[in-house]
N, C-alpha and C positions, 0 to 999 in steps of 0.2 A: 277875435279869441287869438288868445297864444299855440302856437300848436304845440307840441308832446315829437319829440323824438321814435324810432319806429318800433327801435332793440331797447330789451330790458338790462338796466344795469345791475348786472351779478355780480357775488363777492365771494370769493374762495376760502373754503373752509377746511383748517385741520382741524380730522380726532383722533384723539387718544383713542389706539386699540389694546389699550394694555392688559385691559380686561371689560367686558361685557357690559360695566353699569361706568362707563367713566366716560367724557366729553371732556376736550381743553377746547378753550377759547380760541376764537376767531385772531389766526394772520392778515399779511399787509395783504388792503381791497386791490380790486382789479376790473375793469368795467369787462374783463374782456369774460367769454362762456363759460357753465361751471366747468374747472377742474376738482374737482373729488380729492378725496385723504388719499393717502399714500403707504399708508398699511392701514390690517386688517385688527378685528376684533379675537381674542381668544373666550373662552367658556373659562366665566367665576370658577377659579377649585374652591374644590367641596369637604375638607379634608372630613375623614374619618378620627373615632375617639378612642382615646387609649387609655390609660391610669397612667399617672401619672404622679412615683410615692413620694416624688421629694413636695408636692404641691400641697400633696390629699386631693386633687379632684382629675379630671377626665381632661384632658389639651389636645386640638389635632394635629392631624398628623401631618407631617411636612409635606408638602403641594408631589414632591418630586418621586413619591412615595406611592402612588397611584397615578401617576401623571400618564399618560399617551398612552395606555394600557388598550383603547378602542381601537380598530383600526381605522373609526373615520377622524381619532385627534388626529393621525401620522398625517393621514388626506391635508389634514384642517394646517398643521404645520406649515407640509410641505408646498400648501400653498400663498399661506401668509409669508412668507422666506418669496416664492416668488412675484410676488405683491411687491414686495420693497423692497424686491428685483428691477421693478419694474416692466418684468416680465406679466400683463394678463393675461394674457391669450393661457400661456402656464398653468399662471393659481387659477382661469375657471376649469381647468379641466382639472384637476384636482380636487378642487371645492364637489365639480358635481360621480368625481368619483366617492369622500365622504356620502353624499347623499346617498347615493347607488348603493352604502353598505348596510347589510340589514340590521346593524345593530344601534345603529343608529338611533337616537332618544331623539324625542323630540326639542328637547333643548337642544342636544349638538347637530339637529338640522337649521331648527329656528338661527341658532350665528353663523354654521355654512350661508343656505342663504343669503345674510346679510353682506355676510364675507365677498358672497360673489355678486352680490348689488354697489358697492364699494368695487369693485376691477370694473366692472360694466359703467359706470359714472366715468373711473376714467379715458375708456376708448371712448364716452358719448355717446352712449349705447341709455340714453335716459326709460325708454320706456319699456327695456328689458330691466333696467335697475327695481322700475316703478314694483313691477310684477315678482323678484327678488322681495323686497322690502314688505308688498304686501304679507308675501306668506309670509315671513321669522314672523311679520304682527299677528296676521293670525294665529299661527304659532305659539306664543308668547305675546300675550294682549298685557302685559305687564311691563312689558320694556321696551324699554324710550329707544336706546340706539335706530331698529327699524325706521322709527318713524322720526328721526333729524336724516335718513338717505332717503325718507322719499319723501321730506318737505325739500328735498333739493332736486330728482328726480323732478316732482311736479315740478320745481319751480325752474328748471331746461324747458323743458315743455310749454311753458306757457302757460298752463293750470292751474292760475293764480290762489284759486277755490279753494283747491283741493292741497294746495302750498299753505296755506295758511291754515285750511286744516287740524294736518299733522300737522306742523310746526306749534300752534295749537295743543293741542292732543299728546303732545310728546311736551310738553310744559308743565301737565297736571300728572305725569306720570316719573317728572327728573325728582333726583336728588339735588335737595336741596346745595349740590356743589358742581349740579352739570343745570343748576334752573341760568343764572345769565347766557350759556350758549346758548340756550333756544330764546331768550328772550332777545339777543342778537342774530338768533336765524330769523327769530317773526318779525324781527323791523327793518332786516334785508329783505326779506319777503313782500313786507308791505312795499317799500320804496319802490321796490320792484315790478313790482303788479299796479303800483301810480303814474309809473312811464308809460308804462302802457295804455295804460286806460284803464284799468280795474280797479278800482274801489276794494278790494277782497280783504286786504289791511287792514280797514278803517272800520267792521263795519258795529263802530258803537254808535252813543248819543248825537244826537246834532245838538249841537248851544251857540248861540245866536248872539255881538255882543252886539247893542246899538251903538247908535254914534253920539260919544258925548256936545254935540255942539256947539254952539259957546261956550261951554266949558273949555274943550280939548286945548288951547289956546295957553290955559291959565294949570293946562292937570289936575283937573276935572274927570272924576266919570262922569257918565249920559244918569240924568234924572230919575231918580228915585221911585220906583213906581210897587205899592205894596201885591197889585195883584199880579205880580209879575216877579218881585223879586225876595219878596217873604216881610217880613221886620227886620229892618236895616242890623247889621251886626254889636251887639256889644263894645266890642274891644277890636280897636286896628291889626287887624290881618287879617282874619272872622270871617269866614266869610257861608254863608244859609246856600247849605246844600241844594237841600229839600223844603218843599211848600206846602203849606197847609193840607189836607184832604182835601174843600171846595178849593170853591172859587173866591175872588179877591182874599183879603184877609184872613176869610173866616174863621176869625173870633168866635173863645167858647169863654164860659162864666171859667174866673179862675178855679184851678181844686186847692181848696187850701191845706197847709201843712207839709203840700209837692215843698220839696228842698232842691237849690239852687243844681241849675244841669252845667257841664266843659261844653263847649263848644260839638266837643264828638259824643258827647252823646245825645245830642239831638239830633242825630240818623236814626241812634235807636229810641229813640220816647216813641208817647207813642202824640204829639201834637197838642198835650193839654200848656199850660201860660201861666208859669209862676207870678204870683200879688208880688208888685216890688218891694210892699212894706217883708215878704219870707226873705231876702234876702241884698237887701238896702243896695240893692241898681233899678237906675230907672230906665226903660224904657218904651218908645213913643211909635208907635204906630199911626199911619194914619186915619185918620176915619173910627181910631178907638176911644172908645169913650173913657176910657184909666187911661194912666198909663200902668205896664206892667216892665218886670225883673230883664223874662226872659222867657225864649217860644222855644217849645220843648219838641221839634220836624218830626212826624211822622214818618215810617219806613220810605213811604213812596206819594205822589211822583217825587223824579228826582227835578231839579232848574233847569232847564233849558235857555232859560234869558240872565245875558248881565247886568252891567253896567261897565265894565269894561276888559279888558283884555287877561291884564294879570289880574281878577278874577275869577273870569273861566279858566284859567289853565292852571287854579288854586284846586280849583270844582270838578278839573277834567280825567278821568282816569283811560289804561291807555285803551286806544280804537279808535277816540273819539273825533269826530272833528269841529271845529270850532270857526264857523259863519265871520267873520267880520260885515256887520248891512255896509250899505253906501254909506259913506260917511266921510270926519275926520274922526276921529279916534287917539291915546296917549299910553303909555306905559305908565302916568300916573311918577311922574316921575324918580319913576326903576328901571331900573332892566327888569324884563321878567323872562325867567331862567326857565327855559322846557326841558325834562329830566322822562318824557313821560312819549306813547310813544301816539301821536295825535296830527294828525291834517289841518296848517291855519289856514284857510284862503280868506279871499275878498271877494264878495257880492259883485257883481255887476263886471262890467268890463276894467282893464288895471287903469286905476289914476279915482275909480268912484267907491274905494277904498283907501282911504289915505289916515298911516301913524303916523303924528305930529307931537317925536318925540322930543322936548326939552327940558333934556338931562348930561350933566357930568358921568349916562349910565351909559352903555349897550342900552339902541334896546334890545333886543335879543338874547341869549348866552343860549348858545345849545352844546346840551355835553351828553345828548343819544342819536344815535345812528338813524333810529326810527321816526325825525320830525322831520314831514313834510308841510312844506311854508309856499303856498299859490298866489299867486295874482293879487300883491301885497305892492304899495306904495310904500316905502316907509324914509321917512323922512327927518335924519335927524338933526337938533340944531345942537348942538354941545364941545366938547375936547374931549370927545372919547369913540370910538370906530360907534359904526352904526350895529355891524353882525359881528356876532365872538360866537366862534365858534370855536371848543376844547375838546369835541371825543365825539365822536371813541374813537382812546390812543390806538393804536391799530390795528380799526377797524372801518368798517363803510359807517359812513357817512352818510350824512344830510339830505335832503333835497330841497331850496331853492329854486324855484318854473316862475319864469315868467312873473319876477318879481321889481321893482327901479327901488336899484339902496341909492339914498343919499346923506350924503353925511357935509356939514358946515365949517366945519374947524375939525378933523382927522380924519381919518383912512373909513371911505367905506364899510370892507369887514377887513376882520383880522381872522386869520387860524393858525393852530397853535395844536402841542400835545400830538401831534402825530392823529391827528382829524382831517379826514380827508371826503372833504364834501361836492356833493355835483349840481356844478352852478348850468340852468338852462336860459335860452332861449333871456336871460337879464342883461339887466340897462345901469349902469354903477359908476358913479360919478362923486371924488370927496376932494374935501380939501387939500387932503395931504394923496393918500399912495390908493386908485380905487381896491387894493387887494393885495396885501402883506403877507407873506408864510412866515412863517418863524417853528424851533425847534425840526421836531420833523413830519411836520404839517407838509400833507397832500393830498389840495384841492383842484380839481375838476373843469375847467369850462364849458360850457360846447354853449356855440352862436353866440357867446353876450360880445354886449358893446360896450367896453371901460371909456371912456370919454371923460377930456373936459377938468380933470386931475390937476391939482395944484404943485404932486410933487411926481412922481413915475405913475406911469397906469396900475402899471403890478408891478412887487419887488421881493423878491427873494429873498431870508438869510440866512444861515449856518444851513442846516442840514434839510434844508426843504424843498418839498418839486412841486413842479405845478406845470399841468399838463391842457393847452387849450384850442381846441379846437373849432376851423371856422369861423372864429373868432374878430371882432376888429374893435386897436386900441389906436386911438387921435385925440389929434387938437391937448396934448397935455404939456404941462405947460417946464415941465426935466424927461428927465427922459419916456420912452411908452414900455418897453421891459428892465430892466435890471434885474442880474440874479450874481452874490456875494456868496462870497468863503464855502462852505462844498456845495453850495445847490444846485441843480437841476434844473431848468426847463425842458421845455421840449411844446412843439407851436409847427401845428399840421392847418394847411392852407388860410389860416389867418395875415390881416394887411394888421398892420402898422403903417401908420401916417399920417404928418404935420403936428406932431411934437416938438415942440424948444427943444434939446436934447438928444444924443444918438439915440437910433430906433432900439435898436439893444446894444447894454450894456453889461459888459460879463469882469470879474475883476475876484481875482483870486483863484481858487482854484476849480471855479463855479466853470459850470456845460452847460451849454442849452445844442438846444438837437432843431434845427425848423426847415418844414417840408415844404414845399408849396406854396400860395402865399407871397405876399409882397413887407419890403422895407424902405415906401419911400416914401419924399414932402419932408424931411426931418430933416434938422443939424447932425447930418453923422450919417451912418449906416450902422456897419455890427463894431463895433470897435470894444478889441477886448487889451487887461493887464494883466502883467501878476503870470500865471500856470493856467489863464483859464481857456478851453477848452470850445470853441463852435464848430460842428459843424450840416452843411446848409448843400439838401437838394434841392433844384428843381426855383430858386426862391429870385426874384422881383427885386433887384438887390440898388439904389441908387443911398446919396449922400447927402444928398439937396445941396444945399451952398460951400461942405465940408465935407470930406473924405470919405466915400464909400464906405472902403474897409480904411481900418486904422491898430493897427496892433504895437503892441506901447514896451513888448517885454517880450528878449528868444525860446523864451519859455514857454509862450501862449504856443494856441498852435488855432490853425485851423483850414479845416479844410470842406473846400465847394465842387460841386459836378451838378450840371447840367443846370447852372446858374446863369442867368442875365444881369450881368455889373454893365453900367451906364455911372463917371465915378472914376475917380484917381484912389489909389491904393498906395496908402503907407504903411511903412511895418520894415522890420530888418530884412535885410535881400534872404535870404536863406528862409524864411516862412515866406515872405509874397511867391517866390518860386514855389513850394511846396501845393501853389494852384496850378491842378493837372488842363489841360489846353481843351477838355472837355466846356470848360464854357466859355458865354463868352464878351467879354470887355471890351465899351465900350466908351473915349471920350462922355465927360460934362459936358451940357451944353448951356455953361455960366463960369462963372470963373468961381473957381472951391478952395479954400485952403484953408486955417485953421480961422473956430469959432473966436466970434466978438468977446470979451470980456462983459458979458450982459444974460441980464436973462438967468438964467443955475449955472452961467459961466465965470458967473463975476464972486471974487470971492469975501465971502463975509467966516469971519472966525466965530465960530460956533460949534463948543465943547462938544456936545447932546448929537455931532453930527459926525460922525464917522466918517463919512469921505470927503474929501474939503475942496 
């Protein structure tokens, strides 16, 4: 079985507090523990009425006409200022003074308790924050903001069911402008809970996808079974979501005079069958004695068995679990786009449930953060990446846990548009790169293996960031890790070995930080071009048959400390002299020099390739 990381993955969230009924979307994600809002809310101002002679109607007084008259208002304002300045202790003192004022109304008290929760969260006192939010919610049960911070506090405490419940209730109370923030919070709690071994965020229905069997390689679905699937859809793309009330097809005598209904109406209808002649359509159902035009499904039960993954995703709702039964599945020749909070996992051991995608489109397109792919083998045959992660921009990304991702014609994974997916215990191999990230994407990989790629194992472009922890990058036909433009690469205890190009190749203004781990048995160690920068700490660095360190321009910078370097160092004298004496440098045990013009170093003109 695939082991799971022990610590939760929590994303930072910024809450707008210009009023007590406003939330902002989330800011840049991070795997660190919770760091909540830096601001505190202020009570919504309710104006008094006066006569407006110009418009002959009542108009509200300006807020400044009566704001701050109560002592609790002054304490709240002082606390907000202290919290904005980063002085949480002072903010708590001011909020406590406001609570002690006898003139404080229940509304004032709720706002003060909610603000105290913000200060407690910043101090890491999640239990106190939760208590303050509970009190605020008791005083104002129709106010959504305490529930937002309550979910944050419960999340930090690892109380996943309570965190999910608070986020779910807050979503129900929030206005349209604030619902996306609560949905993002629900997604984050669901993913963090799953990493910690809890299904708190996925309490919906369990949907099963049957193996396509011999039809999988042809791009077909599993055989149709009317007992499990109901009648077949009449038009492409339509999905039957509800089964007849009884067993089997449960055909009833057609009701005369009933007009044809759309598939959307099926879920609202009573299960009646429309005669074929009534609509001019024909639908044959196995076991039926006549042709029927349309089946109007009852309001329940929900269908839980599906012929294809695409069909199951279309019928699923937020919080559902989709299980791919052991066998071979496919994407029906198209990408499966997931924009719901879903757990999609394979039955049995890794390799028992395989998605055999044969198409020039990705197997999955993930655009929402609350998606978990678990225990799946994704085998892509085609000239497109296997997995495309494009969202959410600037928020926490989906989780890919214990999966094998393969691609015969392109990259295994593409990450773009600021998405920040987390890969844990995954194996990636591809005709091109294992992971390619661009735009402002920020993928994170933990205990993953990237091997046997036709190009670089990881390639970062533009302003992408990538974090590799306890990973192995090996046996790639070109470089192990590549960063270009202004990309940022961070490696911790990661091993890069057996690649036919340099282990780490940096160009333009890209930078890399390597802590621990090893770069060894590649054709070259760490190579820097242009104004690239590399910082190494405690790294075992070898150059194999070429140079362990290669610096091509004066503008590049190499900082190394406590490293064990075996091989030759080549570059401008000023750059190499900056390497401190805390490193140990040993001569190579073999002849080294410039790599031969073979393999990745062979010049092949290609106007579509950036680096020649």
